[in-house]
N, C-alpha and C positions, 0 to 999 in steps of 0.2 A: 591553290587544284586552278586547276588551266580552264576558263570562260568558256563555253556552250554554247553553238552557234544554230541555231536554225536556217533550214535556206530552204523555199517552197517552189515550185514550181511552176503558177499560173496556170499554166498552160495542162501541164497534169491535175493543178486540182480541177478545172473545165472542164477536163472526159472525162474523168472520176466522178462528178454527179453530174453529167449527161446520164451515165450507165448509170449509175445506182437508181437516177429517179428511170431512165428505161425500164432497168431488172421489176423494180416493185408497179411497171404499169400507172403509176401519176404521180401527183404535186408534189411536192417535196420541196420545204421550208433549208436551206443552207444555215447553218449554226455557227456561228461567231460570236458563241462570248468565250470572256476570258480570251479580245484580244487575237479570235480567232486561233485560241491555244494557245498563243504566243506569234503566231502567220503574222501578222497585223489586219488585224478588223476593217476596216474599210476598204485596206490592199487586193486582201483578197473578196470584197463585197464589191467592191468594182473591179476586179477579174470576171465575178458573176455576171453583173448588170444584164444581162441582156437573157442567159440561162437558166438564174433561182426564179422560182416562182414566188421568192419572197425572203425573209431570213428572220434569225430569231439570235436576242442576247437576250443574258440573263437576265438586265435592269435597266430604269429607263437609261442612267448615263450615258450608257454602250449604245442606244440607239438615236441617242440624240448627240452623238458625234458620227453617227454613220446618217442620218439629215444632216446637218454641216455640213457635210463630207459628200453634199450630193446624189446623198440617194436616199428615193420615192417608192423605191417599193413597199411593202409591206412587211412592215417591223411586227414580231412578236414577239413580248415582256414575258417571258420566260416565271419569272418570279410572279407578276404582276404589279402593283405597287400598294404600295403601304403607309399613301397620306393623300390627303384631298388634293392639294397643289399640285402631287405626282399623277396624278387622276386630269386632274381637268389639262396638263402638257399632255401626258399621253393622249390626249379628246383631241387637245386643238395639233395632235405631226398628227394624228393618226396613223395608230400606233395599235395593235392588235394586245391582248391580253391577257394574259390566264387568273382565272378565279380558279384559288387553290386552297382555303379559310373562308372563316362567317365573318374576321375582318373585314376580305373585304368586301365582301358580296355588303355588306353594312354602310362600309365606305358606299362602293358604287351605288346602294339604293338611298341615301340620303342625301348625296351629290348635288349639284344640278350640272346639264352640262344642257350646248348649245345643240346635242344634236348624238345620238343613238354612238352607241363606238363595237366594234367588233371584238368579243371574247368570251377564251374559251376555259370553256370546266369542268376544272381539273379532278381526274378520280383517282382515288386512290389505289392502285393496283396488286398492292403488300407490301412492298416498300416498307410501308410507316412511316417516309419523308413528308410527304403533307399532299392535301389531295382531298376531295370527299368521298365515303363509306356505305354501302347497304344502299336504308330510302334518304339520308341524306342528300345523293344525290337527286334522287329527280325531287326534292320540295326545295333544292337550290338551284335548280332547272328553273322551274314557276314560278322561283321569285328574280330568279331575272329579265322569263318572259314579264309577267305582273310589272315591275321595274318601270318599264319602257323607253328607259338607258339603255337596252342591247337590239 
């Protein structure tokens, strides 16, 4: 089997990001999870540094690589965090995080934090992979607000 090779034109990446953001008329995060789908997360993030409103990655390790590479823009953890030490590190790194299940919510409520964190509440839109459903959405939002941590 021949080795596969993917090349990315970073100028085209910047152009396409700006075009997509312009077309929808709002802000947009550049999703660079899974090493920017094999194209080099840090390289792509550096190329989009001046254009992107922020970045999205799957988990903490990916975000830390971007921070170590000098990316200071907002970074969203799409999977959120799964342990109190991850939560503390995400807070130190000023990362945004998704809360998509009860255990993450409870961890956020019980973990001491020096300052509030930015949280995105995931709503299950029907794919049934993650997120809160029905009345749990409003209850979770109220708990997040009451925690004093977001």
